[in-house]
C-alpha positions in Angstrom: -10.5 22.5 18.4 -9.2 24.5 15.5 -9.8 23.3 12.0 -8.0 26.0 9.9 -5.4 23.7 8.5 -3.3 25.8 6.2 0.5 26.0 6.6 0.2 29.1 8.7 1.5 31.6 6.1 4.9 33.0 5.4 5.7 33.4 9.0 5.6 29.6 9.3 8.3 29.3 6.7 11.4 31.3 7.5 13.2 30.0 4.3 13.4 32.7 1.6 10.8 31.8 -1.0 13.1 32.5 -4.0 15.8 30.2 -2.7 13.4 27.4 -2.1 11.8 27.7 -5.5 15.1 28.0 -7.3 16.5 25.0 -5.5 13.5 22.9 -6.2 13.6 23.7 -9.9 17.3 23.0 -10.0 16.7 19.7 -8.3 14.2 18.7 -11.0 16.5 19.8 -13.9 19.5 17.9 -12.4 17.4 14.8 -11.8 16.3 14.8 -15.4 19.8 15.2 -16.7 21.2 12.4 -14.5 18.3 10.1 -15.6 18.9 10.9 -19.3 22.6 10.0 -18.9 22.4 7.0 -16.5 18.9 5.5 -16.9 18.7 4.0 -20.4 16.5 1.0 -19.8 13.3 0.3 -17.7 14.1 -0.8 -14.1 10.6 -1.1 -12.5 8.4 -4.1 -13.0 5.8 -4.5 -10.3 4.5 -7.8 -11.9 7.6 -9.8 -11.1 10.0 -7.8 -8.9 10.4 -7.8 -5.1 11.8 -9.9 -2.3 9.3 -12.2 -0.6 8.5 -11.2 3.0 9.3 -13.7 5.8 7.1 -16.7 5.6 5.6 -16.1 9.0 4.5 -12.6 8.0 3.0 -13.8 4.7 1.2 -16.6 6.5 -0.3 -14.2 9.1 -1.4 -11.6 6.5 -2.9 -14.1 4.2 -5.0 -15.9 6.9 -8.8 -15.3 6.7 -8.7 -14.7 10.5 -6.3 -11.8 10.0 -8.7 -10.2 7.5 -11.6 -10.8 9.8 -9.8 -9.0 12.7 -9.1 -6.0 10.5 -12.7 -5.9 9.3 -14.0 -6.1 12.8 -11.7 -3.3 14.0 -12.8 -1.1 11.1 -16.5 -1.7 11.6 -16.2 -1.2 15.4 -14.5 2.2 14.9 -17.0 3.2 12.3 -19.9 2.3 14.7 -18.2 4.2 17.5 -17.8 7.4 15.4 -21.4 7.0 14.1 -22.6 6.9 17.7 -20.8 10.1 18.4 -22.1 11.7 15.2 -25.7 10.7 15.9 -26.0 11.3 19.6 -23.1 13.5 20.5 -23.3 17.3 20.9 -23.2 19.4 17.7 -20.0 21.1 18.8 -16.4 21.1 17.5 -15.4 19.1 20.5 -17.4 16.2 19.0 -14.7 13.8 17.7 -16.6 13.2 14.5 -15.1 16.3 12.8 -11.6 15.3 13.7 -12.0 11.7 12.6 -13.5 12.8 9.2 -11.3 15.8 8.4 -8.0 14.7 10.1 -7.7 11.0 10.9 -9.5 9.8 7.8 -8.7 12.4 5.1 -5.1 13.3 6.1 -4.3 10.1 8.0 -4.9 8.0 4.9 -1.5 9.2 3.6 0.8 8.1 6.4 -1.2 4.9 7.1 -1.0 3.9 3.4 2.7 4.8 3.1 3.4 2.5 6.1 1.0 -0.4 5.5 0.0 -0.2 1.8 -3.7 -0.4 0.8 -4.9 -0.4 4.4 -8.3 1.2 3.9 -9.4 -1.7 1.7 -8.8 -4.1 4.7 -10.5 -1.8 7.2 -13.3 -0.5 5.1 -16.6 -0.7 7.0 -18.6 -0.5 3.8 -16.9 -3.7 2.5 -17.7 -5.4 5.8 -21.3 -4.3 5.7 -21.6 -5.5 2.1 -19.9 -8.9 3.0 -22.3 -9.4 5.9 -25.4 -8.6 3.8 -24.4 -10.9 0.9 -23.7 -13.8 3.2 -27.1 -13.3 4.9 -28.8 -13.3 1.5 -26.6 -16.1 0.1 -25.0 -14.0 -2.6 -21.5 -13.6 -3.8 -20.0 -10.2 -2.7 -17.6 -10.2 -5.6 -20.2 -10.5 -8.3 -23.1 -8.1 -9.1 -25.9 -8.1 -11.6 -23.8 -6.5 -14.3 -20.2 -6.2 -15.4 -18.8 -2.7 -14.7 -17.9 -1.1 -18.1 -14.2 -0.4 -18.5 -15.0 3.2 -19.6 -16.3 4.0 -16.1 -12.8 3.6 -14.7 -12.1 5.8 -11.7 -14.6 8.5 -12.7 -17.0 7.7 -9.8 -14.1 8.0 -7.3 -13.1 11.3 -9.0 -16.6 12.6 -8.3 -16.6 11.3 -4.8 -13.3 12.9 -4.0 -14.4 16.2 -5.4 -17.6 16.0 -3.3 -15.6 15.4 -0.2 -13.1 18.2 -0.7 -16.0 20.5 -1.5 -17.6 19.6 1.8 -14.3 20.1 3.7 -13.0 23.2 1.9 -16.0 25.1 0.6 -19.3 24.3 2.3 -20.1 27.0 4.9 -21.7 24.6 7.4 -19.0 21.9 7.3 -18.5 22.3 11.1 -22.1 21.1 11.8 -23.0 17.5 12.2 -26.0 17.4 9.8 -24.0 18.0 6.6 -21.4 15.4 7.6 -24.0 12.9 8.5 -25.8 13.5 5.2 -22.7 13.2 3.2 -21.8 9.9 4.6 -25.4 8.6 4.3 -25.2 9.3 0.6 -21.7 7.8 0.5 -23.0 4.5 2.1 -26.1 4.4 -0.2 -24.2 5.0 -3.4 -21.5 2.4 -2.6 -24.0 -0.3 -1.3 -26.4 0.1 -4.3 -23.4 0.2 -6.7 -22.0 -3.0 -5.2 -25.3 -4.8 -5.7 -25.1 -4.0 -9.4 -21.4 -4.4 -10.0 -19.9 -6.3 -7.1 -16.8 -5.4 -5.1 -15.2 -4.0 -8.2 -17.4 -1.0 -7.6 -15.6 -0.3 -4.3 -12.2 -0.4 -6.1 -13.2 2.2 -8.6 -15.9 4.3 -6.8 -15.0 4.5 -3.1 -13.0 7.8 -2.9 -11.2 6.8 0.3 -10.3 3.3 -0.9 -9.0 4.6 -4.3 -7.0 7.4 -2.5 -5.5 4.8 -0.1 -4.7 2.4 -2.8 -2.9 5.0 -4.9 -0.8 6.2 -2.0 -0.3 2.6 -0.8 1.7 1.9 -4.0 4.5 4.1 -2.4 4.8 1.7 0.6 7.5 -1.0 0.8 4.8 -3.8 0.7 3.5 -5.0 -2.6 2.3 -8.1 -4.4 3.4 -9.7 -7.6 0.8 -10.9 -10.1 1.0 -14.4 -8.6 -0.2 -12.9 -5.3 3.2 -13.2 -3.4 3.6 -10.6 -0.7 7.0 -8.9 -1.2 9.2 -6.1 -0.1 10.3 -3.7 -2.8 11.2 -0.1 -3.4 8.3 2.4 -3.3 9.0 3.4 -7.0 8.9 -0.2 -8.0 5.6 -0.5 -6.2 4.3 2.6 -8.0 4.8 0.9 -11.3 2.0 -1.4 -10.3 -0.7 1.2 -10.5 -2.9 0.0 -13.3 -3.9 2.5 -16.0 -7.7 3.1 -16.2 -10.0 5.9 -17.5 -10.4 8.6 -14.8 -7.0 8.1 -13.2 -5.9 11.5 -14.3 -9.1 12.9 -12.8 -8.4 11.3 -9.4 -4.9 12.7 -9.2 -6.0 16.1 -10.5 -8.7 16.4 -7.8 -6.2 15.4 -5.1 -3.5 17.8 -6.3 -5.8 20.6 -7.4 -7.9 20.7 -4.2 -4.7 20.8 -2.0 -3.4 23.8 -4.1 -6.8 25.5 -3.8 -6.7 25.0 -0.1 -3.5 27.1 0.1 -4.9 29.6 -2.4 -8.2 30.2 -0.6 -6.3 31.2 2.6 -4.0 33.6 0.7 -4.2 37.3 1.4 -5.0 38.0 -2.3 -8.0 35.8 -2.4 -9.3 36.8 1.1 -9.1 40.5 0.1 -10.9 39.8 -3.2 -13.7 37.8 -1.7 -14.3 40.4 1.0 -14.5 43.2 -1.6 -17.0 41.6 -4.1 -20.7 41.1 -3.8 -20.9 37.4 -4.8 -22.0 34.0 -3.5 -18.6 33.0 -2.1 -19.3 29.2 -1.9 -20.3 29.2 -5.6 -17.3 31.3 -6.5 -14.9 29.0 -4.6 -16.5 26.0 -6.3 -15.7 27.3 -9.7 -12.2 28.3 -8.6 -11.5 24.8 -7.2 -12.8 23.3 -10.4 -10.4 25.5 -12.2 -7.5 24.3 -10.1 -8.4 20.7 -10.7 -9.0 21.3 -14.4 -5.7 23.1 -14.8 -3.8 20.2 -13.3 -5.6 17.7 -15.5 -5.4 19.6 -18.7 -1.8 20.6 -18.4 -0.8 17.1 -17.5 -2.8 15.6 -20.4 -1.3 18.0 -22.9 2.2 17.4 -21.7 2.0 13.6 -21.8 0.3 13.6 -25.3 2.9 16.0 -26.8 5.2 13.3 -27.9 5.5 10.7 -30.6 3.9 7.3 -30.4 4.8 4.0 -32.1 2.5 2.8 -34.9 3.3 -0.9 -34.2 0.5 -3.1 -33.0 0.0 -3.2 -29.2 1.7 0.2 -28.6 -0.3 2.7 -26.6 -2.4 5.3 -28.4 -1.7 9.0 -27.8 -5.0 9.4 -25.9 -4.0 6.6 -23.5 -0.8 8.3 -22.4 -2.2 10.6 -19.7 -3.6 7.7 -17.7 -0.4 5.6 -18.3 1.7 8.4 -16.9 -0.7 9.5 -14.1 1.0 7.3 -11.6 3.9 9.8 -11.6 1.7 12.4 -10.0 1.0 10.3 -6.9 4.4 11.1 -5.2 3.7 14.8 -6.0 0.3 14.6 -4.3 1.9 12.9 -1.3 4.5 15.6 -1.1 2.0 18.4 -1.1 -0.3 16.6 1.4 2.7 16.4 3.8 3.7 20.0 3.2 0.2 21.4 3.6 -1.2 19.3 6.4 1.8 18.2 8.5 1.3 20.3 11.6 -2.5 20.1 11.2 -2.4 16.4 11.2 0.0 16.0 14.1 -1.5 18.6 16.4 -5.2 18.5 15.6 -5.0 14.7 15.3 -3.8 14.6 18.9 -6.8 16.7 19.9 -9.1 14.3 18.1 -7.6 11.3 20.0 -8.3 13.0 23.3 -11.9 13.8 22.2 -12.6 10.3 21.2 -12.6 9.3 24.8 -15.5 11.6 25.5 -17.8 11.4 22.5 -20.8 12.6 24.4 -18.9 15.5 26.1 -20.0 14.4 29.5 -16.6 14.0 31.2 -16.2 10.3 30.2 -12.8 8.8 29.5 -13.8 5.7 27.6 -10.5 5.1 25.8 -8.2 6.5 28.5 -7.0 9.3 26.3 -9.1 12.2 27.6 -6.3 13.6 29.8 -3.6 13.4 27.2 -1.9 16.7 26.5 -1.3 17.9 22.9 2.3 18.4 22.0 2.9 21.5 19.8 6.5 20.8 19.1 6.2 21.3 15.3 4.6 24.7 15.7 7.3 25.7 18.1 10.0 24.9 15.6 9.1 26.7 12.4 12.5 26.2 10.8 12.2 22.4 11.1 8.6 22.6 9.9 9.6 24.7 6.9 12.5 22.5 5.8 10.4 19.4 6.1 7.6 20.9 4.0 10.0 22.1 1.2 11.8 18.8 1.2 8.5 17.0 0.9 7.5 19.0 -2.2 10.9 18.6 -3.8 11.1 14.9 -3.0 7.6 14.3 -4.4 8.5 16.0 -7.7 11.9 14.3 -8.1 10.2 10.9 -7.5 7.6 11.9 -10.0 10.2 12.7 -12.6 11.9 9.3 -12.0 8.6 7.4 -12.3 7.7 9.2 -15.5 11.2 8.6 -17.0 11.1 4.9 -16.4 7.6 4.7 -17.9 8.7 6.8 -20.9 11.6 4.4 -21.7 9.1 1.5 -21.4 6.4 2.9 -23.7 7.7 5.5 -26.1 9.7 5.0 -29.3 13.4 5.3 -28.8 13.7 8.6 -30.6 11.0 10.2 -28.3 12.1 8.7 -25.0 13.9 11.9 -23.9 12.5 14.8 -25.9 9.0 13.4 -25.3 9.5 14.0 -21.6 10.4 17.6 -21.9 6.8 18.9 -21.9 6.1 16.9 -18.8 9.2 18.2 -17.1 8.1 21.7 -17.8 4.7 21.0 -16.4 6.3 19.6 -13.2 8.5 22.7 -12.9 5.3 24.8 -13.2 3.7 22.6 -10.5 6.7 23.1 -8.3 6.9 26.9 -8.7 3.1 27.3 -8.2 3.0 24.9 -5.2 5.9 26.5 -3.4 4.5 30.0 -4.1 1.2 29.0 -2.6 2.9 27.3 0.3 4.9 30.5 1.1 2.1 33.0 0.3 -0.9 31.4 2.0 
């Protein structure tokens, strides 16, 4: 099983880089001009918009039995993988690595796009916490203390950085011991935190739940503030992401770490690391911090470089980065698709076959051990290249639309257009940098 999951380098992308970059920047510019001329009032309101789903679907989803089935499936799969991680061979054919690095980390994106905030429903940590509180007679939603608002998503930001550090930088990531230790700490931190702050701790501290929830806002399923399950446009759903401290940190880690993953496999960086006498993991850690910090700082500066209203109830300048951070989510999804598409499809298939034989003793417990991996995407590099470039461009265009609608809703009238120019320039910078890394890796 191969876990080098970059895009394969320039040979994987037969489109001329300069054409792709120029076209992407032109698409952003044209999108902004069209929005400025035709989009003069807010159109997204996640609190009240959407068409109710059929009554049978809403009834099924809202039943406690449905939630119990999902929790049981999530816990059963968790225990199955934990069995493989504990007693299986410490080899790359152990499905634990594929489950963690492929099905979980990358698979969160397509699953959340299709089903919404799916990880929250399947989360084994929530099921364990629910079972424990029922045994002790407690309330899983309430803890000993109220979680301070300033905490926000900062715990999830740290958790996400810790995971991508394990995946992208730690030298022994392909051994079971570090993976087991990471998830043991993950379980301990979340369970202890839930005892203090209740299930709100999961919503703001579980890196996988936060990741899934953000991406899930781009699905066609959403809920109004009254709890009604509705169909609506993905951008209408995206408007429902609540602003909170640390939201910029979350999207910066997701975006910056993906960009770093391309950069660390580039010829320039490989030649440099081979020529210097330095601790490469430490060096890579600082570089990845730099990538994440660059995303966060440039985005914060761009969103704060506008005028704000002095009227009561209007957002303060320092609140603008978190209020506009939802517009980065489609960009993150675009880069995840571009960077991990073939890796997810092909290595994901390998993982499914390995799940049938967790002990590597010739078993076929799930009936998938004899499935063959289809390498259709790798065999069609032009299709793969076009898909990846379109994913990046689409993500940025959707980000521009989301930011434009939010600007019209929040900014004073005289700043609604000119106030977006710094953010547009930053998005153009992200596009150029992202496509350059995509082609040059």
